[in-house]
C-alpha positions in Angstrom: 0.0 0.0 0.0 1.7 3.2 -1.2 0.6 6.8 -0.4 2.3 10.0 -1.4 3.7 12.1 1.4 0.8 14.6 1.4 -2.0 12.1 1.3 -2.7 10.2 4.5 -4.4 6.8 4.2 -8.1 6.6 5.0 -8.7 4.8 8.4 -11.9 3.0 9.5 -12.4 2.5 13.2 -14.8 0.0 14.6 -15.8 0.3 18.2 -16.4 3.7 19.9 -16.3 2.5 23.5 -14.2 4.1 26.3 -10.9 3.2 24.6 -11.8 3.2 21.0 -13.3 6.6 21.0 -10.2 8.1 22.6 -7.9 6.4 20.1 -10.1 7.6 17.2 -9.8 11.1 18.5 -6.0 10.7 18.4 -6.1 9.8 14.8 -8.4 12.7 13.9 -6.0 15.1 15.7 -3.2 13.6 13.6 -5.0 14.6 10.5 -6.1 11.2 9.2 -9.4 10.9 7.2 -11.5 8.7 9.4 -14.7 6.7 9.2 -16.2 5.2 12.4 -18.8 2.6 13.3 -20.4 1.5 16.5 -23.5 -0.7 17.1 -24.6 2.1 19.4 -24.5 5.1 17.1 -24.6 7.6 19.9 -21.1 6.5 21.0 -19.7 7.7 17.6 -21.1 11.2 18.1 -18.0 12.9 19.4 -15.8 11.6 16.6 -18.4 12.6 14.0 -18.6 16.1 15.5 -14.8 16.3 15.1 -14.7 15.4 11.5 -15.2 11.7 11.2 -17.7 10.1 8.9 -20.2 7.6 10.3 -20.4 4.4 8.4 -23.7 2.5 8.1 -22.2 -1.0 8.5 -18.7 -2.4 9.2 -18.7 -3.6 5.6 -19.3 -0.1 4.3 -16.5 1.2 6.5 -14.0 -1.5 5.3 -14.9 -0.8 1.6 -13.6 2.8 2.0 -10.7 2.2 4.3 -7.0 1.6 3.7 -6.6 0.6 7.4 -9.4 -1.0 9.4 -8.9 -0.7 13.2 -11.1 -2.4 15.8 -11.4 -2.0 19.5 -14.2 -4.0 21.0 -15.1 -5.8 24.2 -14.6 -9.5 23.5 -14.4 -12.4 21.1 -18.2 -12.4 20.5 -18.4 -8.7 19.7 -15.5 -8.9 17.3 -17.1 -11.9 15.5 -20.4 -10.1 15.1 -18.7 -7.0 13.6 -16.3 -8.8 11.3 -18.4 -11.6 9.8 -21.7 -11.9 7.9 -22.8 -10.0 4.8 -22.5 -6.6 6.7 -19.3 -7.5 8.4 -15.9 -5.8 7.8 -14.3 -8.9 6.3 -16.9 -8.9 3.5 -15.8 -5.3 2.6 -12.1 -5.8 2.9 -10.3 -4.0 0.1 -7.4 -5.9 -1.5 -4.2 -4.4 -0.1 -5.8 -3.0 3.0 -4.6 -3.7 6.5 -6.8 -4.7 9.5 -5.5 -3.8 12.9 -7.3 -5.4 15.9 -6.7 -3.6 19.2 -9.0 -5.7 21.2 -8.1 -8.2 24.0 -9.2 -11.5 22.4 -7.8 -15.1 22.2 -4.7 -15.6 20.1 -6.6 -18.4 18.3 -9.4 -16.0 17.2 -6.8 -13.5 16.1 -5.1 -16.1 13.9 -8.4 -17.2 12.4 -9.5 -13.6 11.6 -6.2 -12.9 10.0 -6.6 -16.0 7.8 -10.1 -14.9 6.7 -8.9 -11.4 6.0 -6.1 -12.7 3.9 -8.6 -14.7 1.7 -10.0 -11.3 0.8 -6.6 -10.0 -0.4 -6.0 -7.9 2.8 -3.6 -8.3 5.7 -4.0 -8.2 9.5 -2.0 -7.7 12.6 -3.1 -7.9 16.2 -2.1 -4.9 18.2 -3.2 -5.3 21.8 -2.7 -2.3 24.0 -1.6 -1.9 27.6 -2.9 1.1 29.5 -6.2 2.6 30.2 -8.3 5.7 29.3 -5.8 8.3 30.5 -3.1 6.8 28.4 -5.4 6.3 25.4 -6.3 10.0 25.6 -2.7 11.2 25.6 -1.3 8.6 23.2 0.8 6.9 25.9 -0.4 3.3 25.5 2.0 0.5 25.1 1.2 -1.6 22.0 2.0 -5.3 21.5 1.9 -6.4 17.8 1.7 -9.8 16.3 1.9 -10.4 12.5 4.1 -10.2 9.5 7.0 -7.8 9.6 6.0 -6.0 6.3 2.5 -5.4 7.5 3.7 -4.3 10.9 6.1 -1.8 9.2 3.2 -0.3 7.2 1.0 0.0 10.3 3.6 1.3 12.7 3.2 5.0 11.8 -0.5 4.8 12.8 0.2 2.9 16.0 2.7 5.5 17.0 -0.1 8.0 17.3 -1.7 5.7 19.8 1.2 4.5 21.9 4.5 5.8 23.3 6.0 2.3 22.7 5.2 -0.2 20.0 6.7 -3.7 20.1 6.6 -6.3 17.4 6.3 -9.5 19.4 6.4 -12.0 16.6 3.8 -13.9 14.4 0.0 -13.4 14.4 -1.5 -13.8 17.9 1.7 -12.9 19.8 0.4 -9.4 20.5 -2.6 -10.7 22.3 -0.5 -13.3 24.0 1.7 -10.6 25.4 -1.4 -8.7 26.6 -2.5 -11.9 28.5 0.9 -12.0 30.2 0.6 -8.3 31.2 -3.0 -8.6 32.4 -2.2 -11.7 34.5 0.1 -9.5 36.5 -2.3 -6.6 36.5 -5.3 -8.5 37.9 -3.4 -11.0 40.1 -1.1 -8.3 41.5 -4.1 -6.2 42.5 -5.7 -9.2 44.2 -2.4 -9.8 46.2 -2.4 -6.1 47.3 -6.0 -6.3 48.3 -5.4 -9.4 50.5 -2.2 -7.9 52.0 -4.0 -4.7 52.9 -6.9 -6.6 54.4 -4.5 -8.6 56.6 -2.7 -5.5 57.8 -5.8 -3.6 58.6 -7.5 -6.5 60.4 -4.4 -7.0 62.5 -4.6 -3.4 63.7 -2.7 -1.1 61.3 -4.4 2.2 60.6 -5.6 2.1 57.1 -4.2 5.4 55.7 -0.8 4.9 57.3 -0.8 1.3 55.9 -1.5 2.6 52.4 1.0 5.4 52.6 3.8 3.2 53.7 2.9 0.4 51.3 3.1 2.9 48.5 6.7 3.7 49.4 7.9 0.2 49.2 9.6 -1.5 46.3 7.2 -4.4 46.2 4.2 -2.6 44.8 3.9 -1.9 41.0 3.3 1.7 39.9 -0.1 0.8 38.5 -1.2 -0.7 41.8 0.3 2.1 43.8 -1.9 4.5 41.9 -5.0 2.5 43.0 -4.3 2.9 46.7 -5.7 6.4 46.7 -9.0 4.9 45.5 -9.3 2.9 48.7 -8.2 5.9 50.8 -10.8 8.1 49.2 -13.5 5.5 49.0 -14.1 6.3 45.3 -13.3 4.0 42.3 -13.5 6.0 39.1 -13.5 3.5 36.2 -10.4 3.4 34.0 -10.5 -0.4 33.6 -13.8 -2.0 34.6 -14.0 -4.9 37.0 -16.1 -6.8 34.4 -13.4 -6.4 31.7 -10.7 -7.6 34.1 -12.9 -10.6 34.9 -13.3 -11.2 31.1 -9.6 -11.1 30.6 -9.0 -13.6 33.4 -11.4 -16.0 31.6 -9.3 -15.6 28.4 -6.1 -16.2 30.3 -7.2 -19.3 32.1 -8.7 -20.7 28.9 -5.4 -20.2 27.1 -3.5 -21.7 30.0 -5.7 -24.8 29.9 -5.1 -25.3 26.2 -1.4 -25.0 26.7 -1.3 -27.2 29.9 0.1 -24.3 31.9 -0.9 -24.6 35.6 -2.0 -21.1 36.9 -3.6 -21.9 40.3 -3.2 -18.4 41.8 -4.7 -16.8 38.6 -7.6 -19.2 38.7 -8.3 -18.3 42.4 -8.1 -14.6 41.6 -10.6 -15.1 38.8 -13.1 -16.6 41.2 -12.7 -13.6 43.6 -13.4 -11.2 40.8 -16.4 -13.3 39.8 -17.7 -13.1 43.3 -17.3 -9.3 43.4 -19.3 -9.1 40.1 -21.9 -11.4 41.5 -22.4 -9.0 44.4 -23.3 -6.4 41.9 -20.1 -4.3 42.0 -19.7 -2.2 38.9 -16.7 0.0 39.1 -13.0 0.1 38.4 -11.2 -3.2 39.0 -9.5 -1.6 42.1 -12.9 -2.1 43.9 -11.3 -5.4 44.8 -9.3 -3.5 47.5 -12.6 -2.7 49.2 -14.2 -6.1 48.5 -11.5 -8.0 50.2 -11.8 -5.8 53.3 -15.5 -6.6 53.4 -14.7 -10.3 53.0 -12.4 -10.0 56.0 -15.2 -8.4 58.1 -13.6 -4.9 58.1 -16.0 -2.1 58.5 -15.3 1.6 57.9 -16.1 3.9 60.8 -19.2 6.0 60.4 -18.4 9.7 60.0 
């Protein structure tokens, strides 16, 4: 795919959720002509107001795009948007490149790439690490799987979305790396939640416990940032509990297929499921509060 230096390729973006909408805005700000699609049309409103064109179907979007980006919730959503007579695969232009930014299974990524290739197009998986603040500023970390040539063509676009872009290997390796990262994200937070509950139940004052814990070398920066949520009693959503639970299910499924024992991860998945069953709908850091409640710790009434 060759474009002259003054003409930017046309990008189609499927999925205007909390992450997709912010990434789409980054591309608009970079001057790319952009078409967008979401099953809930209202979610695409901001992008349209800022110059994007609203496509009627994923197929229509793909027909007019040199690059087709997608950022959706899960395997099921991606399948619905990619396949069928109105799906993006049906509209794939020969020579175009599909870039899937979703967190899905490596197997689904490889199958989609094969189906896209049958249409004369190419695909890479480009899973992202980071949340809404990083998506807004273009500071995500991007893990790419796919052919080197396709990656090289897509990299200038991905560099508008992420501060670091890594080619991890063949198709599916980007999503595999995302599973590794999110294992540590979710399991690490569960460990912090259990440790905090232990310390507080044993008599440590909560705020002092959190302040001191944040100064130690054992807590990851992303988890350290979540300690203020517990201190303030507020859990603004940057990465939803339900999405972390979904990612755990992908991770444990992949582990089972590869015969990799992950007992701690499986146990953490069940705790996240229990929190969801209780009706908690917030950032995944709500697990800090949930584990305190499980330990019988009650906040003093003000």
